[in-house]
C-alpha positions in Angstrom: 28.0 -14.6 213.7 26.9 -16.1 210.3 26.5 -19.6 211.7 24.8 -18.3 214.5 22.1 -16.7 212.9 21.6 -19.5 210.2 21.5 -22.1 213.1 19.0 -19.8 215.0 16.8 -20.0 211.7 17.2 -24.1 212.2 16.3 -23.7 215.9 13.2 -22.5 215.4 12.2 -24.0 212.3 12.6 -27.5 214.9 10.8 -25.8 217.6 7.7 -25.3 215.1 7.7 -29.0 213.9 8.4 -30.6 217.3 5.6 -28.9 218.8 3.5 -28.9 216.0 2.9 -25.5 215.8 1.0 -23.6 213.3 2.3 -20.7 212.6 1.7 -20.0 208.5 5.6 -21.1 208.2 6.7 -21.1 204.3 10.4 -21.7 203.8 11.1 -19.2 201.3 14.0 -17.1 202.5 14.6 -13.9 202.4 15.5 -11.0 200.1 18.0 -8.4 200.7 16.4 -5.7 198.6 17.4 -2.7 196.6 15.5 0.5 195.5 18.3 2.1 193.6 21.4 1.3 191.8 23.6 2.8 195.1 21.7 0.4 196.7 21.9 -2.6 194.5 26.2 -1.8 195.1 25.7 -1.9 198.5 23.5 -5.7 197.8 26.3 -7.0 196.1 29.1 -6.0 198.2 26.9 -7.8 201.2 26.8 -11.1 198.6 30.1 -11.3 198.1 31.5 -10.7 202.0 28.9 -13.6 202.4 29.3 -15.8 199.9 33.0 -15.8 201.3 31.7 -17.2 205.0 29.5 -20.1 203.0 25.7 -18.5 202.7 24.0 -19.5 199.8 22.6 -16.2 198.3 21.0 -15.8 194.9 22.3 -11.8 193.4 19.8 -11.0 190.4 17.2 -8.1 189.3 13.7 -8.0 190.7 12.6 -10.6 188.3 15.1 -13.4 188.5 15.2 -13.6 192.3 11.1 -13.0 191.8 10.2 -10.1 194.0 8.3 -7.3 192.7 9.4 -4.9 190.2 9.3 -1.7 192.8 12.5 -2.9 193.5 15.9 -3.0 191.7 16.8 -6.1 192.3 18.4 -7.8 195.5 20.2 -11.0 197.0 17.8 -13.7 197.7 18.9 -15.8 200.9 17.3 -19.5 200.9 17.9 -20.1 204.7 14.1 -19.5 206.7 11.4 -17.7 205.8 8.3 -16.4 206.6 5.6 -16.9 209.5 2.9 -15.3 211.8 5.4 -14.4 215.0 1.8 -14.0 216.8 0.8 -17.8 216.3 4.6 -18.8 216.8 4.7 -16.8 220.5 1.2 -18.4 221.4 2.7 -22.0 220.1 5.9 -21.8 222.5 3.6 -20.9 225.3 1.1 -23.6 224.9 4.1 -26.0 224.8 5.8 -24.1 227.7 2.6 -24.8 229.9 2.0 -28.3 228.2 5.7 -29.2 229.9 6.8 -30.1 233.4 8.4 -26.3 234.0 6.4 -23.9 236.6 4.9 -20.8 234.8 4.0 -17.6 236.8 2.5 -15.4 234.3 1.3 -11.8 235.4 4.3 -11.8 238.2 5.9 -8.2 237.1 9.7 -8.2 238.4 10.3 -4.9 239.8 14.2 -5.7 241.4 16.7 -8.3 241.1 19.6 -8.3 243.3 22.7 -10.5 243.7 22.5 -11.1 248.0 24.9 -14.1 250.2 25.0 -16.2 246.8 21.5 -16.3 246.0 19.7 -14.1 243.5 16.4 -12.3 245.2 13.6 -11.2 242.8 11.3 -8.6 244.0 7.6 -9.2 242.1 4.7 -7.3 242.7 3.0 -10.4 244.7 6.1 -11.3 246.8 9.8 -12.0 246.5 11.3 -15.3 245.0 15.0 -16.5 245.6 16.7 -18.7 243.3 20.1 -20.4 242.8 20.4 -18.8 238.9 18.5 -16.5 237.2 18.2 -15.9 233.3 17.0 -12.1 232.3 15.7 -12.2 228.7 13.5 -9.1 228.5 14.6 -7.2 225.9 14.2 -3.7 225.4 12.8 -3.9 228.9 15.8 -5.6 230.5 17.1 -1.7 231.8 14.5 -1.5 234.4 16.7 -3.0 236.7 20.0 -1.9 238.6 21.4 -5.4 238.3 21.8 -4.6 234.5 25.0 -3.5 232.8 24.8 0.1 231.9 23.4 0.5 228.4 23.8 -3.1 227.5 20.6 -2.3 225.6 19.0 1.2 224.1 14.9 0.6 223.3 13.5 2.3 220.2 9.7 2.2 219.2 8.6 0.8 215.6 5.5 0.3 213.9 4.2 -2.2 211.8 0.9 -1.9 209.4 -1.4 -4.4 207.0 -3.5 -4.1 204.7 -6.8 -5.6 203.9 -7.0 -8.9 202.2 -5.8 -8.8 198.4 -7.4 -10.6 195.6 -4.9 -13.3 194.6 -5.2 -12.3 191.3 -3.7 -8.9 191.4 -0.8 -10.3 193.6 0.1 -12.4 191.0 0.5 -9.4 188.8 3.2 -7.9 191.2 5.6 -10.8 190.2 6.0 -12.2 193.7 6.8 -15.4 192.5 9.3 -16.2 195.4 7.0 -14.6 198.4 10.2 -13.8 200.2 9.9 -11.3 202.6 11.8 -8.1 201.7 14.3 -5.9 203.3 15.6 -2.8 202.0 19.0 -1.6 202.1 17.7 1.9 203.4 19.9 2.6 206.7 16.7 2.3 208.7 15.1 -0.7 206.7 11.8 -0.9 205.2 10.3 -4.4 205.2 7.5 -5.9 203.2 6.0 -9.5 203.5 2.9 -11.4 202.5 0.7 -13.1 204.5 -1.0 -16.8 204.3 -4.4 -14.6 204.5 -3.2 -13.0 201.5 -2.8 -9.3 203.1 1.0 -7.7 202.8 2.3 -6.4 205.9 5.0 -3.3 206.0 6.4 -1.5 208.6 9.4 0.2 210.1 11.0 3.0 208.2 11.2 5.3 211.1 12.6 4.6 214.4 11.5 6.5 217.8 13.8 6.7 220.9 14.1 8.5 224.3 12.4 6.4 226.2 12.6 6.8 230.1 12.8 3.5 232.1 10.3 1.7 232.9 8.9 1.5 229.9 5.4 2.8 229.0 2.6 1.2 227.1 2.0 3.9 223.7 -0.1 3.6 220.4 1.3 4.3 217.0 1.9 7.8 216.0 -0.3 8.5 213.7 2.3 10.5 211.6 4.2 7.7 211.1 1.2 5.3 210.2 0.9 7.9 207.6 4.2 8.0 206.0 4.5 3.9 205.9 1.2 3.9 204.4 2.2 6.7 201.6 5.9 4.8 201.4 3.9 1.5 200.5 1.2 3.0 197.7 4.6 4.8 196.0 6.4 1.4 196.1 3.0 -0.5 195.2 1.0 2.1 192.9 -1.5 -0.6 191.1 -2.6 -1.6 194.9 -3.1 2.3 195.7 -7.0 1.5 196.0 -5.9 -1.3 198.8 -7.3 0.1 202.4 -5.2 -0.3 205.4 -6.2 -2.4 208.1 -4.2 -2.1 211.0 -1.4 -1.0 212.8 0.5 -2.2 215.6 3.9 -1.1 217.3 6.3 -2.3 220.0 9.8 -1.6 221.8 12.5 -3.6 220.1 16.2 -2.9 221.6 19.8 -1.9 220.0 23.1 -2.7 221.7 26.1 -0.4 221.0 27.7 -3.0 218.8 24.3 -3.6 216.6 24.7 -7.5 217.7 23.2 -9.9 219.9 24.6 -9.7 223.3 24.7 -12.4 226.3 26.6 -12.4 229.2 26.6 -13.1 232.7 26.5 -10.7 236.2 28.9 -12.5 239.1 28.2 -16.4 238.8 24.4 -16.4 238.6 22.3 -13.4 237.0 22.6 -14.7 232.9 21.4 -12.0 230.7 20.6 -11.8 226.9 19.1 -8.9 225.0 19.5 -6.6 221.8 18.9 -9.1 218.5 18.5 -5.6 216.9 15.4 -6.4 214.5 16.1 -10.5 214.3 14.7 -11.5 217.9 12.1 -13.7 216.3 14.6 -16.4 215.7 17.8 -15.4 217.6 15.8 -14.9 221.2 14.5 -18.3 221.7 17.9 -20.2 220.3 19.9 -17.7 222.2 17.8 -19.0 225.6 18.3 -22.2 224.4 22.2 -22.0 224.5 22.1 -20.4 227.8 20.1 -23.2 229.4 22.9 -26.0 228.3 25.3 -23.7 229.8 23.7 -23.6 232.9 22.7 -27.1 233.5 25.3 -29.0 231.4 28.2 -26.5 232.4 29.1 -26.6 227.9 29.3 -23.5 226.4 28.8 -23.6 222.6 30.4 -21.8 219.8 27.4 -19.8 219.0 27.2 -18.9 222.7 30.7 -17.7 222.7 30.2 -16.0 219.2 27.9 -13.4 221.4 28.8 -13.6 225.6 30.4 -10.5 227.0 30.8 -9.9 230.9 31.0 -6.3 231.5 29.6 -4.1 234.1 28.6 -1.3 231.5 28.3 -1.1 227.5 29.0 2.2 225.5 25.8 3.8 224.6 24.3 3.1 220.6 25.7 5.7 218.9 22.6 6.1 216.8 19.6 5.3 218.7 19.0 8.9 220.4 16.5 11.6 219.0 19.3 13.3 216.9 20.6 10.6 215.0 17.8 9.1 214.3 16.2 11.8 212.5 19.6 12.2 210.8 19.7 8.7 209.8 16.0 9.0 208.5 16.9 12.3 206.6 19.7 10.8 204.5 17.4 8.0 203.6 14.8 10.2 202.3 17.1 12.7 200.6 18.2 9.2 198.9 15.3 8.9 197.7 14.2 11.6 196.3 17.4 11.5 194.2 16.7 8.2 193.4 12.8 9.5 192.2 14.4 12.4 190.3 16.6 10.2 188.1 14.1 7.8 187.4 11.5 10.5 186.2 14.6 12.0 184.5 15.5 8.8 182.3 11.9 8.4 181.4 11.3 11.5 180.3 14.4 11.1 178.1 12.6 8.0 176.4 
């Protein structure tokens, strides 16, 4: 799985280079950050496990690994980096349209069935018959009966972005690595700098309970408020920086919380549930499935996530009760750590 993840990062770096995609990419790695001594213990445990399989990670204090003092410390992975996902998606789309592939956008598929050795896809504008089909629609995969039951469970997340921040104010934060930061909460918080001198942050809370077909929705004002308040607590020196925008979307989780790819019969392939790592893993997984179809050779990386089942166990935590319980545990831990920090300051 580590090899799969690292090769996925390399693959996307290759996409960016080969197709000259301008997506603000910075090869500055990522930090698994801790906001408390307990989280730092978890970071060190993860680092020890990953070191055994060859991951090049630096464990240290916030200053040593170049992240803001809002964090106790963490482990900085040097693989991969930071980019603008919207620009990456548009760049990949442009490269696709410039190729010999035939692309039919705005052709929503409402049903997929296997009949007589072929695959019949019903769209809003007609029917298409194919020898082989790849279904790679992530959280939307549950809309068709052909997909194995509980292959993925959708969850709604949001991200928030600040207004541009003066460079000298960012410099004071000590964010010298410019690495993206992911906390070790049960439901992570993430923070990253952008090329336009803003900070994007998000997650902290997941929402589920969606029925198929998934419907468009807007970010919940309460979730946005909670994220913003958390951001200002982590970065009190930026408490006067306004929020510019907020957006959200559906991601999917598998019951094992790992990426899943597989096949129904001999001609319907699927990939789903990159569990928050889809930016690199989804395009790489698509390329591995394409190689398998064209060459008939399945790579070790594809084998590591390959499953052929008629159904999966439901994701144990991605339900309203489970997500609320996990969120509550995270907040109680934050409150406990905050109380300890205030007690130490009072003692000093």
